[in-house]
Legacy VTK file of the C-alpha trace (Angstrom):
# vtk DataFile Version 3.0
C-alpha trace
ASCII
DATASET POLYDATA
POINTS 446 float
12.335 1.391 30.918
11.373 0.298 27.003
14.341 0.478 25.452
14.637 2.684 22.104
15.234 0.745 18.266
15.591 2.562 14.860
15.560 1.189 11.965
16.919 2.126 8.485
16.072 -0.006 5.769
17.970 0.762 2.111
17.730 -1.063 -1.248
14.074 -1.763 -2.699
10.540 -0.805 -1.499
10.592 -5.079 -1.335
12.929 -4.212 1.576
10.577 -1.471 2.603
7.854 -4.068 3.132
9.762 -6.151 5.471
11.264 -3.213 7.487
7.737 -1.911 8.122
6.829 -5.342 8.875
10.073 -5.048 11.322
8.568 -2.263 13.111
5.569 -3.340 14.108
6.901 -6.690 15.516
8.712 -4.355 17.661
6.408 -2.282 18.620
4.245 -4.746 19.679
6.955 -6.287 22.109
7.378 -2.725 24.061
10.257 -1.491 22.462
10.253 2.368 21.946
10.471 3.215 17.934
13.462 6.260 17.904
13.880 8.341 14.803
16.879 9.814 16.517
19.769 7.141 16.257
22.123 8.908 18.816
19.540 7.779 21.150
18.393 4.837 20.664
19.391 1.633 22.502
19.682 -1.140 19.233
19.859 0.295 15.898
18.635 -2.650 12.937
20.176 -1.890 9.278
17.985 -3.692 7.019
20.467 -3.943 4.301
19.988 -4.565 0.606
22.751 -6.672 -0.654
21.935 -7.448 -4.595
24.800 -5.492 -6.042
27.766 -4.377 -5.850
27.417 -0.676 -4.687
24.571 -1.546 -3.052
27.051 -3.931 -1.001
28.918 -0.315 -0.584
25.809 1.329 1.232
24.949 -0.883 3.341
28.435 -0.882 4.554
28.919 2.600 5.055
25.681 2.997 7.122
26.631 0.150 9.542
30.285 1.885 9.824
28.050 5.115 9.918
26.108 4.198 12.984
29.022 2.127 14.425
29.882 5.600 15.507
26.821 5.934 18.283
28.532 3.052 20.952
30.937 6.123 21.043
29.090 9.557 20.253
25.526 7.733 21.671
23.952 5.266 23.475
24.366 2.516 21.261
24.386 -1.036 22.868
23.401 -3.251 20.046
24.099 -2.477 16.131
22.260 -5.383 13.945
21.993 -5.943 10.284
19.252 -7.886 8.868
18.227 -8.003 5.318
19.598 -9.840 2.083
23.210 -8.525 2.946
22.673 -10.774 6.138
20.914 -13.731 4.621
24.142 -13.630 1.853
26.999 -13.368 3.961
25.598 -14.429 7.285
28.838 -15.216 10.313
31.099 -13.254 7.368
29.358 -9.749 8.545
30.565 -9.852 12.741
34.262 -11.315 11.440
34.882 -8.838 8.318
32.831 -5.535 10.521
33.471 -6.671 14.727
31.736 -3.430 15.084
28.417 -5.833 14.364
26.757 -7.237 17.126
24.133 -9.392 15.657
23.621 -10.730 12.375
19.750 -11.788 11.998
19.025 -14.159 8.323
15.210 -12.772 6.476
14.213 -16.209 7.613
14.469 -15.167 11.888
12.607 -11.801 10.983
9.464 -13.328 13.381
12.171 -13.585 16.449
13.582 -10.409 16.438
12.016 -8.776 18.940
13.720 -11.599 21.320
16.868 -11.405 19.274
17.984 -7.532 20.100
16.817 -7.417 23.539
19.243 -10.201 23.730
21.502 -8.010 22.191
20.955 -5.017 23.972
21.985 -7.137 27.258
24.817 -8.602 25.858
24.013 -12.022 24.846
23.600 -11.152 21.284
23.324 -14.645 18.832
23.095 -14.618 15.234
20.353 -16.469 14.209
19.393 -18.131 10.616
15.939 -19.409 10.417
14.989 -21.203 6.797
14.139 -18.975 4.133
10.619 -20.053 3.812
10.540 -18.361 7.539
10.186 -15.098 5.992
6.713 -14.560 6.774
4.806 -12.749 4.473
1.788 -11.258 6.402
1.385 -9.449 9.204
0.791 -6.281 10.607
3.263 -3.246 9.348
4.087 0.749 10.684
4.462 2.517 7.214
7.163 4.223 7.258
6.948 6.673 3.826
3.611 8.719 3.094
0.303 7.977 5.075
-1.015 7.557 1.890
0.639 5.454 -0.377
2.005 2.096 0.203
3.919 -0.546 -1.350
1.726 -4.343 -0.504
4.300 -7.270 -0.879
2.588 -10.749 -3.244
4.911 -12.672 -3.666
8.848 -12.984 -2.166
11.701 -15.194 -3.760
11.914 -15.467 -7.724
12.366 -18.982 -10.232
13.969 -16.981 -12.628
17.625 -17.778 -12.660
18.694 -14.667 -14.429
22.351 -15.729 -14.312
23.465 -12.127 -13.428
20.965 -11.756 -10.198
21.585 -13.436 -6.808
18.290 -13.132 -5.803
17.107 -16.124 -5.829
20.211 -17.580 -3.619
19.249 -15.023 -1.194
15.478 -14.638 -0.832
14.775 -18.918 -2.377
12.248 -20.022 -4.768
9.042 -17.864 -5.380
6.527 -18.138 -2.310
3.164 -16.009 -3.194
0.970 -14.953 -0.799
-3.135 -16.004 -1.445
-4.964 -13.144 -2.928
-7.689 -13.394 0.148
-4.379 -12.386 2.522
-3.109 -10.079 0.051
-7.150 -8.360 0.046
-7.095 -8.464 3.334
-4.292 -6.233 3.971
-5.061 -3.570 0.947
-8.248 -3.281 3.318
-7.238 -2.416 6.231
-4.466 -0.545 4.680
-7.124 1.563 2.283
-8.939 1.597 5.724
-5.925 3.522 7.212
-5.888 6.358 4.917
-4.548 4.544 2.192
-5.219 5.760 -1.290
-1.784 4.521 -3.949
-1.537 1.014 -3.692
1.806 -0.325 -5.164
2.108 -3.969 -5.887
5.417 -5.237 -5.818
7.422 -9.298 -6.249
10.189 -10.137 -8.040
8.263 -10.960 -10.334
4.947 -10.288 -10.387
3.889 -11.240 -13.369
4.893 -14.295 -12.087
2.602 -14.222 -8.911
0.586 -17.607 -8.163
2.119 -19.903 -10.012
3.740 -21.726 -7.328
0.242 -22.233 -5.334
-2.348 -21.790 -8.445
-0.114 -23.229 -11.395
-0.434 -20.322 -13.357
-0.442 -16.637 -13.124
-2.824 -14.618 -10.755
-1.562 -11.352 -11.457
-4.572 -9.753 -13.210
-7.418 -11.971 -11.022
-5.513 -10.280 -8.118
-5.680 -6.566 -9.438
-9.093 -7.325 -10.003
-9.892 -7.899 -6.597
-7.953 -5.487 -5.070
-10.097 -2.766 -7.722
-13.370 -3.447 -6.023
-11.352 -1.744 -2.311
-13.962 1.665 -2.344
-11.148 3.856 -1.029
-7.925 3.251 -3.073
-7.681 5.178 -6.030
-4.702 4.639 -7.831
-3.371 0.929 -7.903
0.164 0.575 -9.762
2.129 -2.311 -11.127
6.273 -2.792 -10.691
8.581 -5.791 -12.305
6.254 -6.871 -14.123
8.797 -9.481 -16.662
8.163 -9.063 -20.147
7.256 -12.674 -21.860
4.697 -12.749 -19.275
2.367 -9.934 -19.938
-0.596 -11.196 -21.652
-4.080 -9.699 -22.916
-5.692 -10.737 -19.997
-3.771 -8.000 -17.618
-3.348 -5.610 -20.306
-7.103 -5.968 -21.075
-7.676 -5.797 -16.773
-5.445 -2.326 -16.717
-7.657 -1.296 -19.626
-10.676 -2.014 -17.927
-10.317 -0.339 -14.268
-10.027 2.583 -14.107
-7.985 2.495 -11.029
-5.119 0.602 -12.568
-3.030 3.570 -13.800
-2.047 3.097 -16.963
1.863 2.505 -16.183
3.933 -0.569 -16.348
7.626 -1.433 -15.003
8.992 -3.721 -17.221
12.771 -4.491 -16.602
14.100 -5.765 -20.070
17.710 -5.457 -19.514
19.110 -6.071 -23.069
17.350 -5.906 -26.223
19.831 -8.522 -28.133
18.781 -11.684 -28.219
22.878 -13.640 -27.927
22.932 -11.822 -24.883
19.653 -12.101 -23.495
19.793 -15.793 -24.093
23.652 -15.731 -22.095
21.293 -13.499 -19.392
18.967 -16.319 -19.349
16.150 -14.251 -20.443
13.973 -14.586 -23.013
13.295 -12.369 -26.176
14.906 -11.112 -29.007
14.595 -6.773 -30.174
12.176 -8.148 -32.683
10.274 -9.842 -29.937
10.763 -7.069 -27.336
9.529 -4.636 -30.197
5.982 -6.838 -30.530
5.479 -6.808 -27.330
5.794 -3.358 -26.605
4.071 -2.187 -30.134
1.039 -4.983 -28.611
0.980 -2.558 -25.304
0.643 0.302 -27.335
-1.928 -0.419 -29.161
-4.014 -2.022 -26.478
-3.425 1.078 -23.733
-2.109 4.070 -26.031
-2.425 6.280 -23.117
0.091 3.919 -21.234
3.353 4.707 -19.674
6.549 2.871 -19.733
9.442 2.262 -17.828
12.201 -0.085 -18.106
15.731 -0.759 -17.203
19.331 -2.326 -19.144
21.934 -3.693 -18.016
25.600 -2.673 -20.083
28.369 -4.160 -20.302
27.245 -8.204 -19.918
30.146 -10.211 -20.562
30.282 -10.844 -23.914
28.526 -7.636 -25.008
30.103 -6.693 -28.201
29.585 -3.261 -29.778
28.342 -3.986 -31.636
25.835 -5.440 -29.852
25.207 -2.682 -27.806
24.662 -0.522 -30.610
21.961 -2.842 -31.267
20.608 -1.957 -28.317
21.091 1.801 -28.096
18.826 1.724 -31.412
16.251 0.137 -29.934
15.903 2.327 -26.768
15.920 5.551 -29.514
13.522 3.715 -31.816
11.136 2.595 -28.727
11.228 5.913 -26.670
10.017 5.029 -23.091
8.747 7.564 -21.336
11.323 5.996 -18.500
14.157 3.977 -18.249
16.702 2.768 -15.471
20.390 2.198 -16.854
22.852 0.450 -14.956
26.871 -1.320 -15.397
26.669 -5.212 -14.990
28.051 -5.948 -11.436
29.852 -9.286 -11.857
27.810 -10.494 -8.313
29.865 -13.966 -6.357
27.865 -17.757 -6.642
26.018 -15.950 -9.751
26.922 -17.750 -13.524
27.704 -14.298 -15.310
30.072 -13.673 -12.716
32.233 -17.027 -14.257
31.851 -16.152 -17.817
34.622 -15.494 -20.388
35.268 -12.053 -21.653
33.843 -9.972 -19.375
33.628 -5.953 -19.808
36.340 -3.123 -18.772
34.764 -0.682 -15.976
34.572 2.116 -17.932
33.871 0.896 -21.172
30.244 -0.664 -19.511
30.033 2.960 -17.871
30.651 5.034 -21.492
28.134 2.982 -22.505
25.790 3.771 -19.528
26.077 7.193 -19.998
25.646 7.067 -23.665
21.463 5.679 -22.972
21.759 7.837 -19.982
22.234 11.331 -21.984
19.875 10.180 -24.964
17.004 8.594 -22.537
17.401 12.887 -20.755
16.452 13.854 -24.277
13.749 11.564 -24.684
12.385 11.849 -21.376
11.904 15.928 -22.071
10.666 15.911 -25.211
7.819 12.964 -23.973
6.960 15.680 -20.766
7.040 18.842 -23.772
4.210 17.381 -25.342
1.819 16.988 -22.217
2.605 20.671 -22.129
-1.202 22.293 -22.562
-2.660 19.473 -20.856
-4.407 18.342 -17.485
-2.983 15.441 -15.253
-3.907 14.509 -11.799
-2.034 15.294 -9.195
-1.364 13.252 -5.662
-0.234 16.129 -3.539
3.015 15.299 -1.537
4.022 18.181 -0.005
5.267 21.776 0.162
7.829 23.423 -0.903
8.997 26.599 1.249
11.603 27.280 -0.998
9.590 27.998 -4.439
6.471 28.336 -2.352
5.155 25.729 -4.987
2.926 21.903 -3.969
4.944 18.942 -5.380
3.319 15.661 -5.785
3.555 12.505 -8.654
1.356 12.000 -11.787
-0.177 8.503 -12.362
3.156 8.327 -14.991
5.184 8.986 -12.095
5.929 6.031 -9.578
7.304 7.076 -5.871
11.501 7.562 -5.503
11.917 6.450 -9.020
10.111 8.511 -11.890
9.843 12.572 -11.768
7.351 15.203 -9.598
4.879 17.432 -10.897
5.415 20.920 -9.253
2.256 23.272 -9.125
0.530 26.605 -7.715
-2.476 26.562 -6.138
-5.226 29.622 -5.400
-5.910 28.153 -2.585
-4.500 25.594 0.418
-4.441 22.113 -0.354
-4.716 19.358 1.788
-1.300 16.554 1.239
-2.346 12.960 0.904
-5.359 14.114 -1.734
-5.480 14.468 -5.295
-5.331 18.039 -7.428
-5.902 18.308 -11.312
-3.292 19.887 -12.686
-2.699 22.208 -16.288
1.184 21.563 -17.402
2.711 24.947 -17.902
5.546 23.888 -18.353
8.554 21.242 -18.375
12.209 19.859 -17.388
13.910 16.609 -18.361
11.683 14.491 -15.789
9.225 16.737 -14.264
6.020 18.651 -14.548
5.475 22.271 -13.964
1.362 23.850 -13.730
-1.172 25.391 -11.485
-4.083 23.913 -10.245
-7.538 23.443 -12.045
-11.244 22.643 -11.115
-11.319 19.148 -12.212
-12.388 18.636 -16.223
-15.342 17.639 -17.684
-15.837 14.944 -19.625
LINES 1 447
446 0 1 2 3 4 5 6 7 8 9 10 11 12 13 14 15 16 17 18 19 20 21 22 23 24 25 26 27 28 29 30 31 32 33 34 35 36 37 38 39 40 41 42 43 44 45 46 47 48 49 50 51 52 53 54 55 56 57 58 59 60 61 62 63 64 65 66 67 68 69 70 71 72 73 74 75 76 77 78 79 80 81 82 83 84 85 86 87 88 89 90 91 92 93 94 95 96 97 98 99 100 101 102 103 104 105 106 107 108 109 110 111 112 113 114 115 116 117 118 119 120 121 122 123 124 125 126 127 128 129 130 131 132 133 134 135 136 137 138 139 140 141 142 143 144 145 146 147 148 149 150 151 152 153 154 155 156 157 158 159 160 161 162 163 164 165 166 167 168 169 170 171 172 173 174 175 176 177 178 179 180 181 182 183 184 185 186 187 188 189 190 191 192 193 194 195 196 197 198 199 200 201 202 203 204 205 206 207 208 209 210 211 212 213 214 215 216 217 218 219 220 221 222 223 224 225 226 227 228 229 230 231 232 233 234 235 236 237 238 239 240 241 242 243 244 245 246 247 248 249 250 251 252 253 254 255 256 257 258 259 260 261 262 263 264 265 266 267 268 269 270 271 272 273 274 275 276 277 278 279 280 281 282 283 284 285 286 287 288 289 290 291 292 293 294 295 296 297 298 299 300 301 302 303 304 305 306 307 308 309 310 311 312 313 314 315 316 317 318 319 320 321 322 323 324 325 326 327 328 329 330 331 332 333 334 335 336 337 338 339 340 341 342 343 344 345 346 347 348 349 350 351 352 353 354 355 356 357 358 359 360 361 362 363 364 365 366 367 368 369 370 371 372 373 374 375 376 377 378 379 380 381 382 383 384 385 386 387 388 389 390 391 392 393 394 395 396 397 398 399 400 401 402 403 404 405 406 407 408 409 410 411 412 413 414 415 416 417 418 419 420 421 422 423 424 425 426 427 428 429 430 431 432 433 434 435 436 437 438 439 440 441 442 443 444 445
């Protein structure tokens, strides 16, 4: 009888891709996949270890799943992903409920390792980071019509607050033809929205082609007939070229959406983060993007309370955000991570000050987001239909301006039944802070 395995994936979309490859690997080796954790012989938790809150979430999930050793049929609890790579043998020492720790470099051997763990022969395994296979089959864990595609792993940026280079290693890009082949397979299987991800997608190709090849890659992906939307996440400001912007402008499949994690706007703080730019250069960048792409949706993230951030520097960031009026914005308090340069910096900021600064930014952003949504009332937007809400009796989905999981939704009525996974045109009649409300209409004629 085949062993049953459940996989819990935490953290970012890049981690989700790794989990989908693990699922396909297990299935190909005769395991039975179970969505009911209490019925599983083994549970694999694919963890995030990026910041303190992610580590806390991972540990909480590990302990919750450990309960199935008493209340279910669980024989092996396995931890992989970034937390496993970062803390290795410390995990089984600190959390004895864990039977096996698998570093990312050993993911290709996970079927054999899981079988041994179930049979009581668990042995932690940490292959070289570079052994993490970026190519291979996947079993999609989300909607069948929308998928992430990871174009690279690792990062060379070495931001002083970030542990990713230590966890994931240096930048490793996939070849264009490998990515296109995977995208073609996904499209053939029914994926119509492709979301391009990497630690820094704008650095894609620098290690194997000697220059950024993101624009070239996107042009190749646009040739895949069955893809309808292609969006790109994690683009870094200093690498956003005119070629990239022109490529987005000239290809209808590339949604007018850019995710640009700026992290701060004060030049001195950015320098201490080992990032480039200042308020003036970032303002010029946003102006350049909006001049080329007037209908662009811009998403960004910021960090409050970075070591040494003065009240004046925070106020400068706050003013920049109010002036720039980003369409989408996330804000996080600085987390002092082990083995990062910034954790050793002087003038660490008190938690309550970090939190107050974050709350100020997010409160203002809620007004900005509400006003921007209000400007869409009366317009018609194309929506990828994700489901039906039986409670409020309407469909819901996302517009091209909304990335999955992090942005808002469009809720709308229809005078006829619709198919989940297809696209509809919706006239916006009202809005909330982050969501749009409307009704299905016929496709507008130009």
